[in-house]
Kinemage of the C-alpha trace (Angstrom):
@kinemage 1
@onewidth
@group {chain A} dominant
@subgroup {mainchain}
@vectorlist {calphas} color= white
{ca met a 1} P -5.494 -16.387 9.005
{ca ala a 2} L -4.632 -16.918 5.350
{ca glu a 3} L -5.989 -20.223 4.051
{ca leu a 4} L -5.677 -19.816 0.286
{ca val a 5} L -2.209 -18.255 0.280
{ca thr a 6} L 1.044 -19.817 1.468
{ca val a 7} L 4.251 -17.890 2.189
{ca lys a 8} L 7.672 -19.554 2.428
{ca ile a 9} L 10.994 -17.858 3.127
{ca glu a 10} L 14.111 -19.266 1.494
{ca gly a 11} L 17.148 -17.168 2.367
{ca arg a 12} L 16.611 -13.658 1.034
{ca ser a 13} L 13.653 -14.753 -1.092
{ca ala a 14} L 9.966 -15.113 -0.244
{ca ile a 15} L 7.675 -17.426 -2.240
{ca val a 16} L 3.973 -16.616 -2.195
{ca ser a 17} L 1.696 -19.266 -3.715
{ca phe a 18} L -2.072 -19.464 -3.935
{ca asp a 19} L -4.490 -22.323 -4.480
{ca thr a 20} L -8.260 -22.094 -4.099
{ca gly a 21} L -8.769 -25.796 -4.729
{ca gly a 22} L -11.057 -24.975 -7.651
{ca arg a 23} L -10.310 -25.769 -11.288
{ca ala a 24} L -9.992 -22.101 -12.265
{ca asn a 25} L -7.934 -21.014 -9.233
{ca ala a 26} L -10.069 -17.899 -9.559
{ca leu a 27} L -9.509 -14.557 -7.885
{ca ser a 28} L -12.335 -14.387 -5.379
{ca gln a 29} L -12.736 -11.437 -3.021
{ca arg a 30} L -11.299 -13.578 -0.234
{ca leu a 31} L -8.254 -14.611 -2.266
{ca met a 32} L -7.604 -11.007 -3.296
{ca arg a 33} L -7.684 -9.920 0.349
{ca glu a 34} L -5.178 -12.641 1.271
{ca leu a 35} L -2.863 -11.821 -1.640
{ca thr a 36} L -3.034 -8.115 -0.799
{ca ala a 37} L -2.161 -8.825 2.826
{ca ala a 38} L 0.765 -10.997 1.730
{ca ala a 39} L 2.100 -8.194 -0.469
{ca leu a 40} L 1.741 -5.569 2.251
{ca his a 41} L 3.810 -7.763 4.567
{ca phe a 42} L 6.799 -7.227 2.268
{ca his a 43} L 6.489 -3.471 1.817
{ca asp a 44} L 8.966 -2.987 4.672
{ca ala a 45} L 11.157 -6.102 4.783
{ca pro a 46} L 14.846 -5.197 4.468
{ca glu a 47} L 15.870 -8.832 4.855
{ca ile a 48} L 14.042 -9.834 1.638
{ca ser a 49} L 15.559 -9.191 -1.800
{ca thr a 50} L 12.950 -10.949 -3.969
{ca val a 51} L 9.319 -12.014 -3.707
{ca ile a 52} L 8.045 -14.716 -6.059
{ca leu a 53} L 4.319 -15.076 -6.770
{ca thr a 54} L 2.954 -18.294 -8.252
{ca gly a 55} L -0.302 -20.218 -8.602
{ca arg a 56} L -0.536 -23.965 -9.193
{ca thr a 57} L 1.459 -26.143 -11.585
{ca asp a 58} L -1.610 -26.581 -13.819
{ca val a 59} L -2.987 -23.037 -13.806
{ca phe a 60} L -1.966 -19.601 -12.588
{ca thr a 61} L -5.484 -18.192 -12.462
{ca met a 62} L -8.441 -17.908 -14.817
{ca gly a 63} L -9.207 -14.441 -13.471
{ca ala a 64} L -11.881 -12.875 -11.321
{ca asp a 65} L -14.390 -15.309 -9.836
{ca leu a 66} L -17.790 -14.551 -11.400
{ca lys a 67} L -19.270 -17.293 -9.199
{ca asp a 68} L -17.813 -15.859 -5.995
{ca pro a 69} L -20.325 -16.268 -3.137
{ca glu a 70} L -19.439 -12.715 -2.084
{ca arg a 71} L -20.380 -11.401 -5.525
{ca gln a 72} L -23.707 -9.593 -5.685
{ca asp a 73} L -25.879 -8.474 -8.559
{ca pro a 74} L -24.716 -4.923 -9.379
{ca ala a 75} L -28.348 -3.896 -9.854
{ca glu a 76} L -28.977 -4.654 -6.181
{ca ile a 77} L -26.023 -2.679 -4.782
{ca pro a 78} L -25.878 1.119 -4.414
{ca leu a 79} L -23.193 2.864 -6.472
{ca ser a 80} L -21.405 3.954 -3.292
{ca gln a 81} L -20.926 0.313 -2.243
{ca arg a 82} L -20.007 -0.880 -5.739
{ca arg a 83} L -17.199 1.687 -5.913
{ca ile a 84} L -15.756 0.252 -2.696
{ca met a 85} L -16.093 -3.374 -3.845
{ca gln a 86} L -14.420 -2.622 -7.179
{ca arg a 87} L -11.336 -1.261 -5.409
{ca ala a 88} L -10.224 -4.744 -4.360
{ca gly a 89} L -8.532 -5.521 -7.694
{ca pro a 90} L -6.700 -2.204 -8.096
{ca arg a 91} L -5.671 -2.385 -4.431
{ca leu a 92} L -4.258 -5.883 -4.985
{ca cys a 93} L -2.185 -4.841 -7.998
{ca glu a 94} L -0.960 -1.662 -6.340
{ca ala a 95} L 0.109 -3.607 -3.246
{ca trp a 96} L 2.242 -5.947 -5.366
{ca glu a 97} L 3.656 -3.117 -7.444
{ca lys a 98} L 4.792 -1.283 -4.308
{ca ile a 99} L 6.698 -4.171 -2.724
{ca asp a 100} L 10.180 -2.903 -1.938
{ca ala a 101} L 11.951 -6.044 -3.163
{ca leu a 102} L 12.223 -7.278 -6.740
{ca thr a 103} L 9.071 -9.261 -7.597
{ca ile a 104} L 8.901 -12.248 -9.960
{ca cys a 105} L 5.728 -13.908 -11.241
{ca ala a 106} L 5.973 -17.647 -12.090
{ca ile a 107} L 3.160 -18.685 -14.439
{ca glu a 108} L 1.952 -22.155 -15.414
{ca gly a 109} L -1.113 -22.853 -17.544
{ca trp a 110} L -3.737 -20.192 -18.145
{ca cys a 111} L -3.314 -16.617 -16.945
{ca ile a 112} L -6.580 -14.822 -17.668
{ca gly a 113} L -8.160 -11.433 -17.015
{ca gly a 114} L -7.401 -10.331 -13.475
{ca gly a 115} L -4.434 -12.706 -13.483
{ca met a 116} L -2.986 -10.689 -16.366
{ca ala a 117} L -3.506 -7.472 -14.417
{ca leu a 118} L -1.811 -9.002 -11.390
{ca met a 119} L 1.217 -10.380 -13.252
{ca ala a 120} L 1.730 -7.026 -14.997
{ca ser a 121} L 2.095 -5.330 -11.612
{ca leu a 122} L 5.188 -7.403 -10.789
{ca asp a 123} L 8.720 -6.643 -11.981
{ca leu a 124} L 9.554 -9.805 -13.940
{ca arg a 125} L 7.510 -12.656 -15.381
{ca val a 126} L 8.582 -16.271 -15.963
{ca ala a 127} L 6.199 -18.442 -17.978
{ca ser a 128} L 6.364 -22.153 -18.693
{ca glu a 129} L 6.016 -23.262 -22.303
{ca ala a 130} L 2.504 -24.431 -21.431
{ca ala a 131} L 1.391 -20.980 -20.246
{ca arg a 132} L -1.345 -19.123 -22.119
{ca phe a 133} L -2.474 -15.507 -21.755
{ca tyr a 134} L -5.927 -14.075 -22.382
{ca val a 135} L -7.826 -10.861 -21.554
{ca pro a 136} L -11.530 -11.693 -22.164
{ca glu a 137} L -13.137 -8.678 -20.493
{ca val a 138} L -14.430 -7.047 -23.696
{ca glu a 139} L -15.929 -10.408 -24.702
{ca arg a 140} L -17.785 -10.302 -21.362
{ca gly a 141} L -19.222 -6.830 -22.068
{ca met a 142} L -16.834 -4.997 -19.744
{ca asn a 143} L -13.581 -3.036 -19.909
{ca met a 144} L -10.211 -4.265 -18.656
{ca ser a 145} L -9.553 -2.524 -15.361
{ca trp a 146} L -7.397 -2.766 -12.201
{ca gly a 147} L -4.995 -0.184 -13.657
{ca ser a 148} L -3.701 -2.780 -16.108
{ca ile a 149} L -3.848 -0.888 -19.407
{ca pro a 150} L -0.970 1.533 -18.649
{ca arg a 151} L 1.101 -1.397 -17.373
{ca phe a 152} L 0.390 -3.409 -20.531
{ca val a 153} L 1.369 -0.423 -22.679
{ca ala a 154} L 4.648 -0.069 -20.765
{ca leu a 155} L 5.388 -3.761 -21.392
{ca val a 156} L 4.249 -4.377 -24.982
{ca gly a 157} L 3.305 -1.006 -26.505
{ca pro a 158} L -0.075 0.396 -27.593
{ca ala a 159} L -0.826 -1.805 -30.631
{ca arg a 160} L -0.188 -5.094 -28.849
{ca thr a 161} L -2.134 -3.860 -25.822
{ca lys a 162} L -5.094 -3.332 -28.151
{ca arg a 163} L -4.657 -6.852 -29.500
{ca leu a 164} L -4.646 -8.218 -25.949
{ca ala a 165} L -7.269 -6.089 -24.229
{ca ala a 166} L -9.535 -4.882 -27.050
{ca leu a 167} L -9.432 -7.776 -29.555
{ca cys a 168} L -9.029 -10.427 -26.821
{ca glu a 169} L -6.290 -12.362 -28.659
{ca lys a 170} L -5.013 -15.459 -26.885
{ca val a 171} L -1.201 -15.499 -26.665
{ca asp a 172} L 1.106 -18.451 -26.052
{ca ala a 173} L 4.296 -18.294 -24.000
{ca arg a 174} L 6.712 -17.857 -26.902
{ca thr a 175} L 4.631 -15.068 -28.411
{ca ala a 176} L 4.373 -13.428 -24.987
{ca glu a 177} L 8.163 -13.573 -24.695
{ca ala a 178} L 8.640 -12.065 -28.174
{ca trp a 179} L 6.235 -9.256 -27.298
{ca gly a 180} L 7.895 -8.518 -23.952
{ca leu a 181} L 4.848 -9.575 -21.973
{ca val a 182} L 6.994 -12.180 -20.199
{ca asp a 183} L 10.748 -12.113 -19.669
{ca tyr a 184} L 11.714 -15.803 -19.520
{ca val a 185} L 10.211 -19.047 -20.785
{ca ala a 186} L 10.852 -22.286 -18.893
{ca pro a 187} L 10.028 -25.947 -19.599
{ca pro a 188} L 6.541 -27.156 -18.570
{ca glu a 189} L 6.165 -27.048 -14.766
{ca gly a 190} L 9.540 -25.286 -14.628
{ca ala a 191} L 8.445 -21.671 -14.127
{ca leu a 192} L 8.914 -21.664 -10.363
{ca lys a 193} L 12.344 -23.316 -10.640
{ca arg a 194} L 13.475 -20.636 -13.114
{ca ala a 195} L 12.037 -17.906 -10.882
{ca lys a 196} L 13.974 -19.304 -7.915
{ca ala a 197} L 17.177 -19.251 -9.978
{ca leu a 198} L 16.571 -15.574 -10.767
{ca ala a 199} L 15.895 -14.907 -7.098
{ca ala a 200} L 19.169 -16.626 -6.169
{ca asp a 201} L 21.042 -14.379 -8.621
{ca ala a 202} L 19.349 -11.331 -7.134
{ca gly a 203} L 20.136 -12.549 -3.615
{ca arg a 204} L 23.856 -12.280 -4.344
{ca leu a 205} L 23.535 -8.585 -5.148
{ca pro a 206} L 23.551 -5.724 -2.617
{ca pro a 207} L 19.852 -5.593 -1.654
{ca thr a 208} L 19.471 -1.859 -1.129
{ca ala a 209} L 21.048 -0.952 -4.472
{ca leu a 210} L 18.854 -3.552 -6.199
{ca lys a 211} L 15.709 -2.066 -4.680
{ca met a 212} L 16.715 1.509 -5.482
{ca val a 213} L 17.228 0.686 -9.158
{ca lys a 214} L 13.915 -1.185 -9.277
{ca his a 215} L 12.081 1.857 -7.968
{ca asp a 216} L 13.912 4.265 -10.297
{ca val a 217} L 12.804 2.135 -13.259
{ca asn a 218} L 9.206 1.944 -12.035
{ca val a 219} L 8.964 5.698 -11.570
{ca ala a 220} L 10.170 6.214 -15.137
{ca ala a 221} L 8.036 3.457 -16.659
{ca tyr a 222} L 4.818 4.202 -14.783
{ca ala a 223} L 4.951 7.976 -14.485
{ca leu a 224} L 1.530 8.318 -16.105
{ca thr a 225} L -0.042 5.185 -14.636
{ca arg a 226} L -1.988 6.939 -11.880
{ca ala a 227} L -2.979 9.751 -14.237
{ca thr a 228} L -4.375 7.351 -16.842
{ca gly a 229} L -5.219 4.219 -14.838
{ca his a 230} L -7.637 5.646 -12.276
{ca arg a 231} L -10.473 6.041 -14.753
{ca asp a 232} L -10.936 2.349 -15.505
{ca leu a 233} L -12.736 1.740 -12.207
{ca glu a 234} L -15.349 4.381 -13.019
{ca ser a 235} L -15.616 3.002 -16.579
{ca phe a 236} L -16.225 -0.472 -15.164
{ca leu a 237} L -19.007 0.876 -12.952
{ca leu a 238} L -20.536 2.590 -15.986
{ca met a 239} L -20.346 -0.643 -18.015
{ca gln a 240} L -22.178 -2.460 -15.204
{ca glu a 241} L -25.214 -0.343 -16.092
{ca ser a 242} L -25.258 -1.619 -19.680
{ca asp a 243} L -27.256 -4.441 -21.238
{ca asp a 244} L -24.047 -5.753 -22.812
{ca phe a 245} L -22.434 -6.190 -19.389
{ca arg a 246} L -25.386 -8.187 -18.109
{ca glu a 247} L -25.453 -10.243 -21.311
{ca gly a 248} L -21.702 -10.875 -21.175
{ca val a 249} L -21.815 -12.203 -17.621
{ca ala a 250} L -25.035 -14.184 -18.164
{ca ser a 251} L -23.773 -15.843 -21.356
{ca phe a 252} L -20.521 -16.825 -19.641
{ca leu a 253} L -22.297 -18.360 -16.666
{ca glu a 254} L -24.770 -20.129 -18.977
{ca gly a 255} L -22.046 -21.403 -21.337
{ca arg a 256} L -23.463 -19.845 -24.509
{ca ala a 257} L -22.425 -17.272 -27.111
{ca pro a 258} L -23.282 -13.696 -26.109
{ca arg a 259} L -25.685 -11.512 -28.080
{ca phe a 260} L -24.387 -7.953 -27.771
{ca thr a 261} L -26.424 -4.936 -28.893
{ca gly a 262} L -24.235 -1.981 -27.954
{ca asp a 263} L -26.708 -0.908 -25.246
């Protein structure tokens, strides 16, 4: 039974919301399993034209949960098991990308790290004026993964992807809209309302034609995604072996500035 994820059906639209109860609304292994299961439910749902994904009204998500009780020290886990564990994020994003219906992400507050990867796997993004976007992985001594880099490039181009994922620039909602990272900006706490209005517009269209066009666009936009996105999981596993990875995670958990050496 899903406990962190709620699904509501309103006409031809489904609304999937998640709330861990924690301040960060972080993507724990458990939450990722529930969100993946929710997405898979709509892979074959001819009665649904749109699926909206949203977090809370104060925060979408601050990314992967580094304090997850299921998280283990990489040094204590064999490589074979770590490869399986690291598939949870890519599997989550792929499940949302492959939903048959048009998908809309409604974002309030911070959207960080894994949250950015997740939102990029949906078709459209609505952000409130209070939304903020941040990819801190490099600052944590790791690479951005979950197949997100090709999706970012398709949305904002290579230079802005480097600003997001390599230089770790924080981006506000209006900048994100200007870049093409989000498609609509709504008033504070209004992202879900705007997403529902989009879903209502989509619900008046012939559903099969809508879905066919969506998939034609995705095939064109993400033709190289699998060819270029698969490697980031192996790169992440390689980074786990580095001193900088251990320092990045330790400094974050200890609330101090990291001291990177390049090792």
